[in-house]
C-alpha positions as semicolon CSV with decimal commas, in nm:
position;residue;x (nm);y (nm);z (nm)
1;M;-8,028;2,778;2,071
2;D;-8,247;3,017;1,835
3;T;-8,463;3,235;2,078
4;R;-8,546;3,502;1,818
5;K;-8,910;3,388;1,766
6;V;-8,980;3,445;2,124
7;T;-9,128;3,765;2,220
8;N;-9,203;3,706;2,606
9;K;-8,878;3,790;2,787
10;A;-8,958;3,560;3,075
11;E;-9,002;3,267;2,867
12;R;-8,699;3,350;2,639
13;K;-8,472;3,357;2,970
14;E;-8,614;3,002;3,073
15;L;-8,535;2,828;2,719
16;K;-8,192;2,989;2,721
17;R;-8,112;2,868;3,104
18;A;-8,240;2,508;3,032
19;A;-8,042;2,501;2,733
20;R;-7,734;2,573;2,928
21;K;-7,800;2,347;3,175
22;K;-7,801;2,075;2,900
23;R;-7,505;2,178;2,781
24;A;-7,181;1,999;2,856
25;P;-6,951;2,180;3,086
26;K;-6,642;2,398;2,937
27;P;-6,310;2,213;2,918
28;K;-6,057;2,297;3,157
29;R;-5,778;2,573;3,038
30;T;-5,484;2,408;2,900
31;D;-5,270;2,728;2,943
32;P;-5,317;3,043;3,154
33;R;-5,540;3,341;3,035
34;G;-5,363;3,610;2,830
35;S;-5,074;3,384;2,776
36;H;-5,143;3,467;2,385
37;K;-5,149;3,841;2,435
38;P;-4,850;4,038;2,263
39;K;-4,590;4,083;2,532
40;V;-4,485;4,450;2,599
41;K;-4,119;4,518;2,594
42;K;-4,048;4,770;2,861
43;R;-3,814;5,071;2,766
44;G;-3,574;5,300;2,981
45;P;-3,749;5,542;3,242
46;G;-3,810;5,802;2,976
47;G;-3,960;5,668;2,681
48;P;-4,295;5,473;2,609
49;A;-4,351;5,103;2,628
50;K;-4,274;4,951;2,246
51;R;-4,453;4,632;2,125
């Protein structure tokens, strides 16, 4: 939805909301959130964590 040409804030907001309602819902997640983040290995009690 391109609303850059609309200058009225309220009108722009309504256009965006209408476009959001028309859009198909997002699919459910296949894997948990954050599962692709790099895992941090714990070190001993004295040192910092290492990636």
